[in-house]
C-alpha positions in Angstrom: 12.6 -5.7 -13.4 10.3 -5.3 -10.0 10.5 -1.8 -8.5 11.1 -2.4 -4.8 9.8 0.6 -2.2 11.8 2.6 -0.3 11.3 5.0 2.8 9.3 8.1 2.0 8.2 6.8 -1.6 5.1 7.9 -2.5 2.3 5.2 -3.3 -1.4 4.6 -3.4 -3.0 2.9 -0.5 -6.7 0.8 -1.1 -8.5 0.8 1.8 -10.7 -2.3 3.0 -13.6 -0.7 1.0 -11.8 -0.1 -2.4 -11.6 3.7 -1.5 -7.6 5.1 -2.6 -5.6 7.4 -0.3 -2.0 9.0 -1.0 0.3 7.6 1.0 3.7 7.5 2.2 6.0 4.5 2.9 7.5 4.4 6.3 9.1 0.7 6.5 9.8 -1.9 3.6 9.8 -5.1 4.7 11.1 -6.7 1.6 14.6 -7.4 -0.1 15.5 -5.9 -3.3 18.3 -8.9 -3.7 18.2 -12.3 -3.4 20.5 -14.6 -1.5 22.5 -14.8 -4.9 22.6 -11.2 -5.5 19.8 -11.2 -8.3 17.0 -9.1 -8.2 14.0 -10.4 -6.5 10.9 -10.6 -8.3 8.7 -10.4 -4.9 7.6 -7.6 -3.7 7.5 -7.5 0.4 5.1 -5.9 2.6 5.3 -2.0 4.0 4.2 0.0 6.5 2.6 3.5 5.4 1.2 6.9 6.7 -1.9 8.8 5.0 -4.0 12.0 5.8 -7.5 10.6 6.9 -10.5 11.0 5.1 -12.7 11.3 8.2 -13.1 15.3 8.2 -14.0 15.0 11.8 -10.3 13.6 13.0 -8.7 16.8 13.8 -6.6 17.7 16.3 -4.0 20.6 16.7 -1.8 20.1 13.9 -5.0 19.6 11.4 -6.0 16.5 9.9 -4.9 13.2 11.8 -2.7 10.9 10.1 -3.4 6.9 9.6 -0.9 4.5 10.3 -0.9 0.9 8.5 1.6 -2.4 8.7 2.2 -5.2 6.5 0.4 -4.1 4.1 0.8 -6.0 0.1 1.5 -4.7 -3.1 -1.8 -5.5 -5.3 -0.1 -8.0 -7.3 -0.3 -10.1 -4.8 -4.1 -9.7 -3.9 -7.1 -11.0 -5.6 -9.3 -8.1 -4.0 -10.1 -4.5 -4.9 -9.1 -3.6 -1.3 -6.2 -3.5 1.3 -3.3 -3.2 -0.7 -1.0 -0.7 -1.8 0.0 0.2 -5.6 2.1 2.6 -7.4 0.5 5.7 -8.7 1.3 4.5 -12.4 -0.3 1.6 -12.2 -3.9 0.2 -12.7 -5.9 -0.1 -9.6 -7.4 -4.2 -9.1 -10.7 -4.5 -10.7 -13.7 -5.0 -8.0 -14.8 -8.3 -7.8 -18.1 -9.2 -5.8 -18.0 -11.3 -2.4 -18.0 -15.2 -3.5 -21.2 -16.9 -2.1 -20.6 -19.3 0.5 
């Protein structure tokens, strides 16, 4: 059964370089149920927030946060970056860029 995120859930975000950040869900754009009421096997996109890795990004509240929208789950990605996963899931393996 697919686990669907809820606002406030802790997740791991992998940036475009494959670096990872602990993050929180701020919005979920999926539906845990299909039209007939059965569990949906599809994990939708979400919005998230995480503490910036850039130590220079500070303000009077401390390290600044970064917000991202419409981030897909790693199971729907073939790349090693720009996706989210649950903390107990393995990250996507590195794949070198394709030659053109």
